[in-house]
N, C-alpha and C positions, 0 to 999 in steps of 0.2 A: 523251853515249854513247847515250841512248835514241833520239835522232834518227838516229844512224848505224845502230842496229839496225833502226829502222823503215824507213829507206831500203833497207837490205839485204833485209829480209823482203818488202817490198812491190814493189821493182823487180827485184832480182836473183833472189831465190827465187820470187817471185810466188805467195804463198800463196793458198789458196782463198777467203779473206776478208781484207780489209784490217784492219790493227791499228794502234794508236797507243799512245804511252807510258802513257796513263791506263788502257787496257784490257788491259795486259800480265797482271796477276794473274788476271783473270777468263778471258781467252781461252786462256791456257796452263795453267790449273789442271787441265784434263782430260788433258793430254798428247797430244791428237790432233794439234795443230799442230806440236808438237816432232817427232812421228813423221813428219808430212808433210815437214818440213825434211830429216830424215835420208833419207826416201824420195826426195826430189828429188836428193840427193847419192848415191843408190844404196847406202845403208848399211842400210836397213830393208826387208828383203825381205817380212816378214810384216805390211806396212802394211794389207793388206786385212782383217786381224783386229782393227784398232783400231776404237774406238767413240767417237762424238761425244757420247754421253750423259754427264750430270753425276752419275750415281749412283755410289755407292762402288765397286761391283764393276767398273764400266767403268774408273774411274780406276786401280784396282789392276791390272787387265789391261794398260792402256796403259803404266803406269810399270814394271811387271814386264818388259815386252818392251823397254823403252828402256834398262834398266840395262846389259845386255851390250854394247850399242852404245856407250854412254858410256864403259864400261871399255876398249873397243877403241880409242876416240879418245883415251883418257887424261884424260878430264874427271872431276874429283873429284865423285862423286855417291854418296850413301848414302840410307838410309831416312829420315833426318831432313830432308835436302834435299827428298826427294819429299813428305814430310808438309807441309813449309812451302809448297811449290808447290800442293799439293792444297787446303790450307786458305787459299790466297790471301794469304800473308804478304807484307808490303810489301818489295819489293826482291829476293825470292827468285827469281822468274822472270827478272828483268833480269840478275841475276848469272849464272844458268845459261846464258842466251842469249848473254851476252858470252863466257863460256868456250867455248860451242859454236861461236860465230863465229870465235874465234881458232883452235880446233882444226880446223875445216873449211877455213879459209884456209891453214893449214899443209899439210893434206892436198891441197888444190888445187894449191899450189905444188909439192909433192913429186910430184904426178901419180899417186898410188896409189889403187887401187880398194879396195872393202871386202873382196873375196876375197883380194887381195894382202896387205892388212894382217892378215887372219886367218891366212894361210899363213905370214907372217913371224913370228908370235908363237910362242914356244916352247911345247912340249906341257905341260910341268909347270906353268908359270904359267896356261896355258889351263885345265887341269884344276882347279887351285886356284881360278881365277876362276869356274868352273862351280859349285864348292861354295859359294863366297861368294855367287853369284847365288841359289842355293837359300835360303841363310840370309837374304839380303836380302828375298826374297819372304815368308818366314815372319815376319820382323821387321816388314816393311811391313804385312802383314795384321794383325798384333797391334796396330800403332800406329794404323792407320786404323779408325775405328769403322764398324760395319755401317750399311747404308742404313736398316734398320729403326730402329736407335738414333737416327740423325739425324732421321728422320721423327718418331719419338716425341719427340725433343727439340724439334723445331719445333712439333709439336702442343701439347706442354706449355707452351712459351713463348707460343704463341698464346692458350692458355686462361688462362695467368697474366696476360697483358696484358688479356684480356677480363674476367677476374675483378677486376683493378685498376680497369679502366674502370667495371665495374658497381658496385664499392665506392664509387668517386668519385661516380658518378651517384646512388647511393643516399644518400650523404652530402649531396650538393647538395639532393636531394629532401627529405631530413629537415630540413636547415637551412631550406629554403624553407617547409616545413610548420610548423616552429617559429616562424619569423617571421610566417607567416600567423596562426597561433594567437595569438601575442603581440599582433598588430595587432587581431585580433577581440576579444581580451580587453580591450585598451585602449579600443576603441570601445564595448564593452559597459559598461566601467567609466564612460566619459564619459556614455553614455546613462543609466546608473543615477544618476549624480550630478545630471544635468540633471533627470531625473524627480523626484529627491528635492527638488531646489530648487523645481521647480514645485509639488510637493505642499506644501512648507512655505509657499510664497507663497499658494497657494490657501487653506491653513488660516488664514493670517494675515488674508486678505481676509474669509473667512467669520466669523472672530472679530470683525473690525472691523464687519461688517454686523450681527452679533448685538448688539454693544455699541451701535451706532447705532440699532438697532431699538427699544431700550428707551428710550422717551420718556415723560416725565410730562405727561399731557394736563391743562391747567387747566380749571376749570369755567367755562362761558360766563356773561357778565353777564345781568341781567334783561331789558335792552333788546335783547339779541341772541338772544332766544328765537325759536323757529320761527314762532309766530303773529305776533309783532311784525314780523319780516322779511317775512312774507307781506303784512301790511297795508301796509307801506311800499312794497312793490313794486306793489301794486294802486293806491295813490294816485299813484305816479309814472307808472304806465301811463295812468291816467285823465287826468292833467295833460298828458302827451305827446299823447294823443288829442285833447284840447281845443285844444292849440296847433296841431296839424295842421289841425284843422277850421277854426280861425280863419284860418290862412294861406290855406287853399283858398278860403274865403269872400272874403277880401280880394282874392285873385288874380282870382276870377271878377268881382268888382265892378269891378276895374281893367280887366278885359278888356271889360266892357260899356261902360265909359266910352270906351275907345279905339276901339271899333267905329264905322263911319260911320252917322249918323242919317238922312241924306237922300241921294238919288241925283241931286243937282243937278249940272249940267255946268259951272258957273262955279266958279272957284277963287279964293278970297279970299286976302288976305295972311295972315290968321290961320291958315287951313288949311295954307297952305304952311309957315308957321312951326311949326305943331304936327307936321306931317309930318317937317320937318327935325329937330325935337326927338326924335321917336320913333326916327328913323334914328340920331341921335347916341347914343341910349340903347342901341339894339339892335346897332349896328355894332361890330364888334370891331377894325376897323382905322380909326384916327383919320384917317389920311391920305386914305383913300378917301372918308370922310365930308366932309372939307374940300373935296376935289376936286369931289364931287357938288354941294355947296352953291354952290361958285363957278360951276359949270356951270349950275345952276338960275338963279342970279342973272343970269348973262350972257344967258341965253336966255329970260328971263321974258316977254318981249313976243311971243314967237314962238308960233304955234299948234302948230306941230310940237312945240315944247318942252312945251306943255301936254299934248298927247296922250302924250308920253313920260312925263310926270309921272303922268298918270292910270294909264298902263299899269304904271308902276313901283309906284305905290301898290297896284294890284291884286295885283301879284306879291308885294309886301311883306306884304299882308294874308294872302294864301294861304300864304306862308312862315311867317308868324307863327302861323297856325292849326296848320300842321304841327309847328312847334316846340312849341307848347302840348300837342299830342297826345303828342308824344315825351316831353315833360317830365312830363306826367301819367302816362304809361305807366312811366317810369323811377321816379317816386315810388311808384307802386303796387308795382312790383317790389321796391323797397327796403323798403317796408312789409311785404310778404310775407316777404322774407328776414329782416327783423328779428324778425317773429313766429316764424318757424321757428327762428331762433337762440335766441330766448327759450325756445321749447318744448324745444329740445335742452338748454339750460342747466338748465331745470327738471327734465327727466328725469335729467340727470347728477347734479344735486343729490339727487334722490330716490334714485337708485341708490347714491350715496355714503352717504346716510343709512341706506339698507337694508343696505349692505355694511360699515358702520362697525363695527369690532371693539371689544370691551370690553378691559379690562386683563387679565382672566383669559385671554381668547382670545389676546391677544398673547403672554402668558406660555406658553401651550400651543404657539403657533407657534414661539416661540424654543426651547422644549424639543424640539419635533420637528426643528428645524434642527440642534440639538445631536446628537440621535440619528442623523440622517442623516449628519452629519459624522463621528461616531464609527464608523458603519457603513462609510463610505468609507475612514477610517483603517485599520479592521480589514482591509478588502479589500486596501488597498495593502500592509499589513504581511504579509498572507498571500502576496501575489504576491512580495514581497521575500524572504520565507522560502522560497518554492518555488524562487526563483532561487538562493538560497544552497544549498539542497539539490542543485539541479542542478549548481552549481559544485563542490560537495563530491563529488558522484558522478563528475563529469568528472575531478576531481583524483585521486580514488581509482582510477578506471579508468586514468588516465595512470600513476599509481604502480604499478598492477598490470602495465601494459605494460612499464614500466621494470624492474620486478622480474623479469618473465619474460625480458626481454632480458638482464638481468644473469645470470639462471640459465642461459639459453641460451649466453651467452658463457662462463660457468664450465663448463658441460657440454662446450663445444667445447674448452676448455683441458684439462679432464679427459680428454676423448676423445683429444686429441693426446698427452697424457702417457701414457695407457694404451697407445696405439699405439707410442710410443717404448719403453716398458717391455717390451711384447710383442716388439718387434723386437730389443731388446737380449737378451731371454731366448732368442729364436729364434736369434740369432747365436751366443750362448753355447752353446746345444745343438748348433747346426751345427758350431761349432768343436770341441766335445767329440766329435761323431760323426766329424769329419775326423781328429781326433787318434787316436781308436780305430781308424779305418780305416788310418791311417798306421802305427800300432803293429802291427796285424794283418799288413799287407803287409810291414812291416819284419821281423817275426818269421818270416814265410814266406820272405822273401829271406835272412834270417839262417840259417834251417834249410837252405835250398838251398845257400848258400855254405859252410856247415859241412859238408854232405855232399860238396860238390865238393872241399873241402880234404881231407876224410877219404879220398876216392877218390884224390886226387892223392898224398897222403902214403902211402897203402897201396901204390899203384902204384910210387912212388919207392922205397919200402923193398924191395919184391920185386925191382925192377930192380937195386938195389944187391946184393941177396943172390944173385940168379940170373943175373947178367951180362946184363941186359936181356932175359931170357927169362921170360915169364909164361905159365903154362898157360892154354889157351883156355877150359877149363871154369871155372877160377877167375875169369877175367876176365868170363865171361858171368854168373857168380853175383854178382859185384860190380855189374855193370850192372843186373841184375835188382833187387838191393837198392836201388841208387841210384834207379832209375826208380819204385820203389814207396815211396820215402821212408823206408826202413829204415836204421838205422845200420850202417856196415860193420864197425866195431870191435866186439868182444864187450863187452856191457854187464855181464853177470853169468854166473856158472857155473851150469849146470843139471844137473850130474852127480848131486849129491844133491838131487833135486827135492822140495821140501817140500810139505806138503798145501796150504798157502796161499802160493803163489809171490808174489814181489814184482813190481812193475811192470816192472823191468828183466828179470826172468826171463820174464815174459809176452812181452816184446818179442823175446827170444831164441827162444821157442817159435814165435812168429809167423814169424820169419825161417826157422826150420827147416821149418815147414809150407809156406811160400812156395817155398823151394828144392826141397822134395820134389814139390810140384805141378808145378814147372817141369821137373824131371827126368822126371816121369811123362808130361807133354805131349811132351817130346822123344822119349821112348821110343815113344809112340804114333805120333808123326810120323816116327820114324827119322831124326832129325837130330842134329847135335852129335856127342857121343861114341858115340851109337847109330847113326851113319851107317855103312853097310857099307864095308869096305876097298876100295881101288882095284882089287885083283884081282877082286873080286866086284861091280864097278860095273855090269856088264852085267845082273846079276840084280836086278830091281826088286822092291819089296814085292808080295805077292800081291794080286790085284784083290779087289774087294768080293765077298763070298759072301752071296747073298740068303738062302739056307737058314739059314746060321749067324746072319745078322742077325735073321731072324724068330725063331729059337729063343732067342737072347739077349734080345731085347726082350720075348718072351713070358714068359720066366722073370722078368724085371724087373717086368713087370706083375703077376705072381702074388705075388712077394715084396713089392713096394711098389705096391699097387693105386692107380691114379691117382684123383684127386678128380674127380667128375663136373662138367663145365663147365655153368654156369648159362646158360640161354637169355637173350638180351637182353630187357629190359623193352619192352613195347609201349605206345606212347602214340598218341593220334590225331594225324593230321597237322595241325599248327597253321600258320596263314599266315606267322607270323614268330616267332622265338625269339631273344631277345637279352638283353643286360645293359648297364647304364650305370654306369660306374665313375668314380672320381675322389676327390679329397681332400674333406675336410669343407668345407661351404659353397661347393662348386664349381658348384652349380646342378643337381644330379642330380634332386632331387625336383621342382623347377620344370619341368624338361624332360619328365620322365615324366608329370607331370600334364597338360602340354600335349599330349603324344602320346595320352594316354588320352582327352582330349576331342576331339582333331582326327582321330585315326585309329582310334578304337574298339578300343583295345588294353588288355588287363588288366595293371595295374601290381602287381607283387609286391614288397612291402617286408618285410624280415625282421622288423623291429620290430613292424609292424602285424600280421603273421601270428602272431608269438608272443603278442601281446596277445589276438588273436582266439581262439587255441587255449586260453589260460588262461580266457578268458571262456566258451568252449564247455564247458570242464570245470566251471566254477562253475554254469553253467546246466544241467549234466547232459544234454548233447546226445547223443541216442541215434542208433543206426544209421538208424532210419527217419526221424529228424528232420534228418539231415544232407542236404546237397545231393546231387543225383543224380550218381553216378560213372559214367563211360563203361565199356562192357563191356571195352574193351581194357585199361583201367587195372585193372579187377578181375582179369582173367586174368593180367596182369603181376604183380599182387600175389600171386596164388596160386603163380606160378612162382618168385617170389623168396623164398618162405618158407624155402627150404633154406639161404639165406645166413646167415652168422654174425650180422650186424647189418644186415638189409636196410633200405634207405631207404624202401621202400614196404610196411612191415610192416602186418599186419592188426590190427584192434582187439583181437583175442583175445591176440595175441602181446605187444603193448604192455601190455595190461592184466595179463598174467601177471607182467611185470617190475615193475609199480608196486606191487602189494600185498605183494610179498616184502619190500620195504624199508619201505613205509609204506602203511597202509590209508587209506581216504577220511576216516575220522574222526580221523586223526592218530596212531593207535596202531600199534605195530610188529606185523608180521604173525606173527612167530614167537611172541611173548609169553613169559611165564614158565611153564615146565612144572610142572604140579601145582597152579597157583594160579588158572588161568582156569576159570571156571564154564562149564557147558553153554550158558547164555544168551549168554555172550560168543562162544562158538564159533559158535552159530547166527547171531549178529549179524555176525561176520566173514565167514561163508559167504555171507550175504545181500549184504554189501558187495562181495565178490568177484563175485557174480552181477551186481550192478549195474555194476561196472567192465567186466565182459565184454560188457555190453550197450551200453557207451558207444561213440561213434564214434571213428574213428582220430584225428581232430583233437582230441577231448576227451582221449584217452589221452596224446597228445603234450603237450597243455597241462598235464596232471597231472604228467608227468615234469619239464617245464620249471619249474613252480611249486615243486616239491620242491627242485630244485637252487637256485633263486633264493632260497628261504627260508633255505637253509643258507649263503648268501653266496657261492656258487660260480658260475662261468661256465657257460653252456649249451655242451656239447661240440659240435664241428662235425658229428658224425654226427646228433645230434638236430636241429640247425638244418637240415641237408639233408633229413631226414625231413619236417620241417614244410613246407619249400619244395616238395618233391615232392608232398605231399598237396594243397598249394594248386594246383599245376599240374594235378593230376587233377581238381580241382573247376572248372578253367577251361573254359568252353564251347569247343567245337571250332572254331567259326567265328571266334573271337577269338584273336589272337595274344597273347603275353605278353612283358613286359620286366621284368627284375629291377632293383630300385633299390639300388645299392651292394652287390650280392652277386654273386659270392663276394669275400671280403676277403683270403683267404690262399690259398696254393697247395694246401694240404690240402683246403680247402673246394672248390676248383675240381676237384681230382681226384675227390673223393667225389661231387660233383654230376655229373661226367662219367660216373662208374661207375653212378650211380643212373638217369641218363637214357638212356645208350647201352649200358650193360653192359660196356664196355671198361675194363680196369684197366691203366693205364700202367706201374705198378710191376711187375706180373707180365709185361707185354710186354718190359720192359727185361731182367729176369732171364732170360726165355726167349731173348732175342736173345744174351745173354752165353753161355748154355749152348750155343746153336746154333753160336757161333763156335768153341767148343772142339772139337778133333778127336775122333773116336770110332773104335774098332777096326772096327766094322761098322755099317752103316746099316740102318734098318728099311725094307724095301721097301713095306710096307703103311701107312706113316705117312700120316696125312691131311694134305692141303695146308692151308697157313695161310689162314684166312678173310680176305676182303677187309677193308680198313680201313673201319670205320664212320665216317660223317660226324660232325663235332663236335656237341655238344649245343646250341651256340648258332649262330645264323646270323651274328651280329655281336657284337663286344664294343667298346663305345664308351667312350673315355676323354675326360673333360673336363679338359683340362690347364690348370692355373692355378698361379701362383707362390705361395710361402709368404707373401709380403708381402700379396698380395691376400686370402688367407685371413684373415690377422690383421686387415686393415682391415674385412672383412665382419663378422668377429666383433665388432669394436669398434662397427661400425654397428648390429648387433643389440643390443648392450648399450645404446647410446644410445636406440634406439627403446623398449626395455623400460623404461629409466629414465623417459622421458617418459610412457609409458603408466602407469607406476606412480604418477607424480605425479597424473595425471588420475583414476586409480582411487581414490587416497587422498582426493582432493578430493570425488569423487562418492560415496564409500563404497559402491560397488556392484561390488566385485571378485568375480568368479565363481571357482569351483574350477578350471575349465578354464584360465582366464587365469593363475591362480596356479601351476598345474602347468606351463604353458608357460614362465612366468618362471623357475621352478626348473630346468626343463630347459635353458634358455639359460644360467643361472648354472653348471650342471654342465658344459655343453659348454665354456663359457669357461674353467673351471678345468682341463679335460682337453685343451684344444686343442693344446698343445705335444706332449703324449704321443701324441695321435692322429695328428698330422702325422708324428712320428718313426716311429710304427707303420706308417703308409702307405709312407713312404720305405723302410722295412726290407722290407716284403712286396711292393712293386710290382715290383722287378726280376725276381723269379721269375714273378710273374703276367704281366709283359710278355713274357718268354721263352715262357711257356706259350701265350698267345693269339696272339703274332706269329710265332714260329718254328715251334712244333709244330702249331698249328691255323690260322694265317694268317687270322685274322678280326678283328684289332685295327684300329680306326679312331680316330685322334686328332683332336680338335677343340679349338680354342682357346676356353677357357671364360671369358676376360676380355673378350669382346665384349659388345655390348648384348643385352638379354634377347630382344628380338624377332628379331634376326638369328640368335642362337644357336638359338632354337626353330625358326626357318625352316630353318637348316642341318641340324639333327638330323632334321627331318621329311623333307627331301630324301634324307638317307642311308637312312632307314627305308624310304621308297618304292623306292629303288634296290635295297635288299636284298630286298624283297618281289618286285620284278620279276625279279631274278636267280633267286630260289627258284622262282618259277613257270616260268621258262624251263628250269631244271634238271629240274623235274618233268615238263614236256612232252617234253624230250629223252629222259628215262628211259623214259617211256611209249612213245615211238616206237621206241626200241631193243628194248624188251621185245616 
């Protein structure tokens, strides 16, 4: 079947790229090739909107456009089939292609076009099919995960594989290190054993030498004394000298006998014989002598032979003389060498006698050798002990490393357990919030349905009684009650109205007031029952009378004098004004610190400002000691003195509120009448004078400390006052960014009023009043002032999930635990670190409630910043720190550039 489909797709349809049975799941997972097949058969007109991309949105687009065509062909196709094809399930694409092949072949045989098939389909099934197509798209969108989820899954799988690889690599490295350490330990142990053996062997040899050195020297006999030995040697030497002398004398005598006595030329037989004898004695080769004798005998009578003999005899005599000289020289050399040897021997004997040790000296030498041996043993023992200490230190270090690894592993397990517990608690709180929301919505829906039922029942009752005729006024009254959420049926009778009415009677009174107000509005507008009859339809209500309007509004101003409007506060133009909001541990403080360093911007943190205010109160900061306040801020403070609770109140106003309830020394301002002495009155007056001299920040710090000591929260008005005072102290050339403030919609409105002077609540009530019709209009009424720009140039939200917040809190706990172990080991924990640790513990205990508080307050703040002021910018806070800081810096620079452009445009217009 796969071969048939491949032949059909590659030869008949001729797709843009060739396919084979193995690549069916991958090639057809996007739906693009299926759309191309239908386009070839003129069934897919919107093929130009198909995409070849493999992302989730492209797949959803392609298969959403394919579903109506499949239904037109009668191919069974739903969201599950689409999901199987998109996820490359085995056999899903082949099955669909086979069904499509069969359906297209039937269409080809029937000769029908797509338009004809669409026209032949009945209207009712077509409409039903359109509804099913919408449901199919919704279901397919729910089944198919988002591309971001798929990428996140791929990234997580990649990092899981990487972490497993790293763990395996670390395990291999640790195993190799352990083997290396074991090998080194074994080699060290073998070396220690060998050194120990050598030491023992050396010790045994030294002991053997010591034992062998102890020798008992016997006393020499009498004939072996030094003088006797010298006398014997002298006699021996004399004897040897006499023997040599006699031998030399005998040799010289023999030589004289052998030398020739005459120089006669005749040679006798006796001379020849003597010569032959001498040659026989001196010759070393007997054969040569015999040959010479034979030759002499044979040539005896010849003269030539005689001359040869004479010549030979001369040569022999000369040779004999030379031999004697050499012999004599050799003897003299031997004699000299013998004397030198004797002299050396005598010197050696003399040295030995001089160096000969006594028994006591030998004993001292042995003792010295013992001491040297003991010293060497001590040295070896010390080296061995140092090695043992080193091994013990290494062992303890290894044990400490193992202990730290075990503690780290246990901390990791505790960290995971803590994260699981926090997640479970967060899921439980989220479920409770969802259930409360569901109950709230359910109660609202129940009230609406109850009112609808009441309206329907009331209408049905009147129709039964009045024959389907209901008075128009009554119907309008019912509608008004229904639209305002009031019950239609009477709850209680108010004829005898008591002094303390019940809740049901109060509801009835509200209904009456609502209907009376409606009747009055109809009367003023001349509609409803106050509409003029048809015969007087031509006469319209009289036009507006300016004189009457002026008189009426003048009388209203006299009777009810209007409150004077306060001028808006004046602040110096800052380069940038903004706030960074987000959940706890979303990175707000890190980002604003980065902005403070990189862009020279003042960071305003409400916690730090409250602490600075309390510190200024404790240090009794006076007006002269406070930082310089710009003139614009001072003038705005004077203008805002008329307000009920101005955010920029002066030091005298705040100081007046503080002593009334509590003086600086902790006593109440009123005191007990009749019991205070004049001294106390003077003291209290002095304290009031001191408070009046304090700066605004110190007075605000005094009020904050008073509330905190009572265990109460600081009200929003006081927090806004502290923040505005910090803004006043900010240099004009530096912009400012608030860290995590405002936290509620009330704080946002109060801050808006303090910085711009606009009150959103009053504006809403004014708009409601302006919507109501009036009899006459005031011609001299002032025009509405233009809308003032918002207090902030931007509001930045660092958006992170609750799970990330819990993980970061657990990570902070882990770091604090490790630092606590280090501090306990070093015993140098400072107060600041202890406070930081206590703060982390407090935040960890309150994390769930703070997350819930943010989720409760953020929808209103989001509506305030995005809909009403249009300054909200959302940034993903789960990215890396460097990328996040870079992104926030870009946003800040863009806002500064926009503000500069707006200011330049305003100057040009002016």
